[in-house]
Phi, psi and omega in degrees: 000297180245144177266111186262341181270060179283151177291148182281130178263099184292332179292322178291321178297318178297323179294319178298317180296321178296318178297321178297316180297318178296322178296318178296316178297320179295318178296320179297325178286316186288316183282355178275116184291339181280341186256318188289152180231027182291132176085007181251130179271097183296320182296319179294320178296317178297321178295319177296319178297317179295319178296319179295318178296319178296318179295319178296321178295319178296317178297321178296315178297319179298317178297322178295316177297318179297321178295320178295316178298318178296322178294319177297318179297319178297320179296319178297317179297320179295317179297318178297319178295317178298319179294322178296316178297320177296319178296321178295319177296319179295318179296321178295321177297315179296322179295315178296320178296319179295320179296321180291324186270325188254324185263068178271185185294328184288343181265004181284155183289326182265016183294332181291345181286319183244026178290125180291338180258028183295320181293326178290329180270359182295143181284152178290174183294321183222128182256330181199180178292334180266018181290133181288341182282347179280121182266187182287323185286352180286335179057037178247349179215133184240156179297139179093347180268125176212077187284339184253028183295312182297315180294318179294319179296318178296320178295322178294319178297316179296320179295318178296319178296319179295318178297319179297316178297321179294320177296318177297318179296320179295320178295318178297319179295320178294319178296318178297318179296321178295316178297320178295320178295318178297320179295317178295323179294316178297319178296322179294321178297316179297319181294321179290325175296319176295327178293326178293330179286314181228100188293315184294312181293321178295326179297315179295317180295321178296320179296317178295320179296320179294318179297318178296318179297318178296319180296316179294320179296317179294321178295321178296317177297321179294318178295317179296320179295317178297320179294319178295320178295320178296317178297321179296315178297318178297320179295318178297320178296317179295319179294319177297318179296316179297321179295318177297317180294324177296319179292322183289312184259013180284172182291336182289312181286326178279355178055053179286124181290346182272006180293132180272097179264150180231146179277356182267359178142164183286339180272001178249153179229166177274121187301321185281356178245341184279135187265359179090175181281149179281159176300327179295319178295318179297315179295324178295318178297316180293323178296316178296320177297318179295321177297318178296320179295317179295320179296319178295320178294321179296315179297321179295318179296319178296319179296319179294321178296319178295319179295318179296319178297319180293320177297319177297320179297317179296318179297319178295320178296317178296321179295320179295316178297322178295319178296320177298316179297318180296319179297318179296315179296319180295319178296318180296320179294319178297320179296318179296320178295321180295316178297319178298319179293320178295316178298321178295319178295317178297321179296321178295319178297319180295316179296321178295320179296315178297320178295322178295317178297317181291326186270324187248324187270304184270062180270334182267105182280122182287151178258180180296324179297329180293320181283335184285346181275354183272163177062023174259332180206162179276354180259000000 
């Protein structure tokens, strides 16, 4: 009926074996969790990796820019501190120089205590009819006598007029100095605001302004010193000339018999023969006293102006540093807000995507039969 002893087809057997081997290899690849990529969105993963790298690169660049800005701000602060220290050293040098040149022993308040020429400078026993040292027993001034009333009254009026003019002049000078100080302060504020806009250019302009100010200040000091030396030489020449004229036309060389000589020393006179100081000598003494008072007031005003200018400069520098700090904090806060907003936007997109997957994509819930059909074959 049937022929059972058929010849063996080795090619068919080899084909079956090849198919079995391929099936086993396919199953080994598919069932290996380290090799298979079923259900993974490679493009989405690559996009996320690229976005993360781009975000890291942007953050790195931002940090580098912030570090450069911080370094520039630190350099500006260091330069300002160095300039402040140099100005303090210059002021200390000028102060020491002024003390060495102007504040010598003869200008001290207690110099009259140990002055070697104190006896030569001592005042005589009686200077005028109105001297308080003249007592009742001297019999040189009597009640009711006032022979110099008109001259004294006229001198008092002239002195009052001179004091009034000096006070008006001092007030005008103080007002002019105040306006000049306000103008310089406003100019300094404008310059510092410009420096905040462009740090490098403002630094160079500030350096040039400081150099010009130092040069003008040094030139002013040189002119004042030259003027003081000229006045000193002129004063010494006038004093020498006056001394020579006093010796030439004095009572000693002219052998005036009315000279009041005293046996107790050349700086003493006989009271009943001495006629007192002349009006010219009295006016000269008062003129010298007034010149000394004005010179002392001028030096005091200059010192106060320098102190006020330095305080304004320190306040402006502190204000500039505060503005830089505020700008840095504001930039950092804006960057943080921007990152927070981007993260919030990404979170919203992620939640929307998950909601879309849950609502529209994953609508068919698999059953147990669906999972039981896997891992049975490679097809």
